[in-house]
C-alpha positions, 0 to 999 in steps of 0.5 A: 446850222446855216443853209447856204444856197448856191454854195458851190458857186464862186462867192458861195463856196468862199462863204462856205469855207469861211463858215467852216473855218469859223466853226459853223455847221453848214448844209449846201443846196445847189443845182450845179448848173453853174456851181462846182461840186469840187468847190464845196468844202470837205465834210459839208453836205451838198444837196443837189436841187433847185431852191425854187422847190419850196418843199425841198428847202423846207425839208432841209430847214426842218431836218437840219434845224436851220438857224439862218440862210445865206442865199447865193443861188441865182442866174447872174449874167447881165448880158444873158438877162438882156436876152432872157429877162423873164427867165431871170425874173422867174428864177431869181425872184421865185427862188427868194420867195420859196426860201422866205416861205420856208423860213416863215414855216420853220421859224428861221431867223435870218437871211443874208442875201447876195445882191448886186451893184447893178441895182444902181444902173448908171449912178447919179454920183460917185462914190455910190452909197446906199442912198443912190437911186435904184435904177437897175441896169438890166433884168438881172439887177431888176430881179435882185431889187425885186428880191430885196423888196420881198426880203424887206416885207418878210422882215417887216411882217414876219420878224426875219432879220434880212441883210442884202449885200450889194457887191461891186466886182467880186474878184480874186481867189481864196488865199489858201489856194484851193478855191477860185473863179470858174465860169462858163462862159467867163465874162469877168475881166480879171479871169479873162486877162489871166486866161489870156496870159496863160495862152487860152486866148490870143488877146484881151479886148478893151471895150471902149477907150473913149470914156470920161475917165483918166485913161479912157477905159472903164473904171471898176471897184474890185473886191476880193472874194475872201473879203466878201465872205467875211462880210457875210459872216458878220451879217448873220448877227442882225437884230430880229426884224431888221432889214439892211442894205449894204454896199461891199466894195473897195472904195478904189476904182481901177481902169481896164488898162490899169488892171491889164498893166498890173496883170502883166506885172504879176504874171510876168507875161506881156500878152496881146491887147486889142481895142474893141467897141463899147458895150451897150450899157457900160457906165464909165465909172462904178466905185462904192462907198462902203462906209455903211458896212464898216459902221454897221458890221465892223467890216474892213477889207484885208485882201482887196488891193489889186496886186493881192487880188491878181496874185491869188487869182493867178496862183489858182488859175495856174494850178487849175488851167481848166478850172475845177476840172483840174482840182487835185 
């Protein structure tokens, strides 16, 4: 049995769907503060609760004889973390601490942790590999790094197998069409662009056009959410006591203008674009090296070309113009 925390979230729900498709037994715990009940796969038990409640988590592990945990539950808005740093540290670190204590109590063997490339901050080199210095760019990134260190010591001293997966820009929607990205507020570029194409906004803003990049706009590495989910399943097979940190990215960067141009092609809509000021703390370029994930997990991407990312997301957004409120 796999316990998936935050399994009603964007990436978490895709991982649950992948687990179910692979024939795994799953139980989900999610407080639904940002997740959606409708995103949890049919037939999967959803327990509404907070992962910081160690008694709740331990009870689920005992009741369901849990073998491993996939931990997605977290506060994850970079901008909000700059306003509420203590909240982010408390939620994200205390949650991992409670889960690890329950795992030790009930001899749960493995944890796969949803981490972030924000740990690297402004990187010292491109592409970014796992040897790049950890210099978190926000309290959100700092909280994820602190959680990784807790997992490291649990692996060292309690024999847990721990894999921390540092995502770059999760994007796209399930290739089956029933899962997608629904945040409130929505801060990610691709859904904002597509919502603009649908007429939900008058225009899409480009935050800075004077970066040291080919067209002056920020370059990011977009990775399809189904490819992320596949990596989580592969990561369940770590050896006891092993601790791993792996980047998950496409190893190809796209600028903001490139994403907008591709979105216009996919949607067939020539929506309005406006220039805005730079946002504080935005690095010019973030592109991953995923060589370690390929070597360690045998992981390869199947859906992460920009057209597929945009096409899957566009199909989901057209069917769900108000997010999961339109689930049929």
